[in-house]
N, C-alpha and C positions, 0 to 999 in steps of 0.2 A: 311417854310414860313419865310419871312424876317420881323419878328415882333420886337416890341420894347423890348421884353424880351432878344433878342440876342444882348446884349450891351457890350460884351467883347471887350476891346480895344478901345471903342468909347471915344472920347473926350467930354468935357463939363459936364460929370456926376460926376466929382471929383474922388478922390482916394477911394479905398476900405479900410475901417477902421474897422478891426476886433474888436469886443467887448471883452475885457479881462474877463475871467471867465463867459462867456455868459451863462445865464440860459437856460434850455430847452424851457421854455415858459416865456414870458414877462407879461402875464396876464392870469387869470384863464380860460377865454373863449378860449384861443388858444389850450389848451389841449382838450377841448370839440370839437373844430373844427377838430382837428386831429382824434379824436375818431369817429365823425360823418362821416368824409370822408372815413375812413377805413371800417366802418360798411356798408356804402352804396356801396363801391367798392366790398365788399364781395358778394353782391347780383348778380354779374355776368352780369350786364347790360352794362358794358364797361370794357376796359382793361386799363393798366397803360399808354399806349401811347395815348389813347383817352383822358384820364384825363390830361396828360401833354399838349396835343394839345388844350384842352379847356382852360387851364390857359394861354397858349401863344396866344390864339385868342381873349383875352379880348381887348376891345378898348384901344389904347395906353394911353389916359388920365386916364382911370380907372386903368390900370395896374401900371402906375408910381405913382399914388396917393394911392395905396393900400399897406398894409404891407404883409408880407409873407403869413400868414394864412388868411388874407382877400382875397388874390388872390385864395387860395384854396377854400374858401367858395363860392366866386362868380362863380368860374368854376363849382363847384358842383351843384349850383343852375341851371346853364345852362344845364348841363348833365341831371339833373332830369326833367327839363321842356321839353327838347327835347324828352324824353322817356315817358312822361305822368305820371311820378312818383310824381309830385307835380304841382299845378296850380299857376298862378300868384297871384290869390286871397289868396291862402294859404300862400304864401311867404309874402304877405302884411299883414297877420293876419286878413283878412276879411272873411275867410271861415273856417269851421271845417275841420281838416285834414281828408282826405279820408283813408280808410283802405288800407293796403298793398296788392299788387296783390297776387292772390292765389298761384302763383308759386314762390313767393319771398323766397330767402334763407337767413334767419336772421343769424347774427353772434352773437351767444350766448356768454355770458361773460366767460363761462368756456372754450370756444374754442379760445379766443383771443390770449393767449400766444402761442399756437401751430400754429395758423395761421400766426402770425408774425414771428415765428421761421422758418416756411416752406417757407415763401416769395412766389415769383412768378418766379421760374427759367426760364431763357430765352434760355438756350443752347439746341440745337437740333442736331440730326445726320446730318452731311454734305452730300449734294447730289453730290459734286464734290470736287477735291483737292483744297487747298488754292492757290490763284494766286500769293501771295507774301510770302516772308519769312523774318526773322529777318535780318536787314542790308540792305534791298532793299530801294532804293530811289523811292519815290512815289510823285505824284502831286495830291492834293485834287482838285476835279472837280470844275470848275467855273460854278456855276449854281445858279439860283434864283427861287427855287421851289415855286409853288403856295400852296402846301400842307405842311404837317408836315415833318420836317427833324431834325436830330441831328447833322448835320454838321455846325459848327459855321461859320459865314460869314468871320471872320478875317483870316481863313486859306484857304479859297477857292482860287484856282489858285496857291497856294504856295507849295513849295517842302519840304518834310520832310523825315525822316528815320523810317522805321518800327522797333520798339523796342520790340514788343511782339505780338504773335499770340494767341488769346483767344479761338479759336474754332468757331463754327458756332452758331449764335444767331438770335433770331427773329429780323427781319428788321423793325424798327419803321415806316418807310415811307409806308410800305405795311400794317402794323398792324392796321393802322387807316383808311384803304380804305373801310371798312365796319363798319357802326355805331352800328350794333348788331351782336351777334354771329350767325354762326361760323366765326371767324376772320381768316384772312390770316396770318398764323404764319410760312410761309416758311422762313427758315433761310438764312443768308448770313455770310460769314467769317467776323470776327471782329478783328481789329488790334489796337494796341497803336502806334501812329505815333508821333514822336518828331520833333518839329519845332524850329529852332534857332530864338531867339527873334528879332535879327536884320533883319532876313528874313521877319518877320511879320510887324515890326514897324520902320525899317530903321536903319541907322548907329548910331543914337543917343540913341538907346535902350541899356539897360544894357548888356554888352558883355557876362555876365555869365547866362543870362536868357534863359531858355528852356521851351517850352510849350508842354505838352503831351495831345494828343486828341485821344479818342477812336473813330475809324472810321470804318464803314462797307465797305466791298469790293466795292459795287457800287459807293461809294464816291471817289474811288481812281483809278488812272491810272499810268502806269510806267512813271517815270521821264526821 
């Protein structure tokens, strides 16, 4: 989707200014927001790509006015509302929280470290050989999808070079096609493609700038 979240290379938003020695959390509530998001995700009612799509689908004014973890919480509220895990009255504090569904999978405290260490691996056996190899020149597809995608707008239609082949991984665009399990986790080959900065932003760009993008095979075509 062409959402306000995809602002790489856009003008008028000012430079990115990294915060020196930035803390993990800027306020105590942020660590709680992370914990609640992870605990709810462990319930199996959505996958990581659905959670990303929920964040990126927030209204533009809401997204731009929200901090990082505010975006997480607002998206979590939407995911829970859509699946009947919370009501609007509960979110507003006007109703007693309902009990968890009978089949809910709680994330117990003693399981947190192991769950975080295990992560959610996305690599799967490939159904066919890779179409591209390291050194191939490829063009990112020029498309404006209505649904979720991980292909940044600023590389669409541009030519780059394959620098790495990562194997076959779950394709996010399909992974969000079903709101509830079983999800479509059919994989596609995943590549790192390097673009010259001047290709993306013109001759005035820093001549030493290169941008690396991880792109699934359906995003690419031979240049």
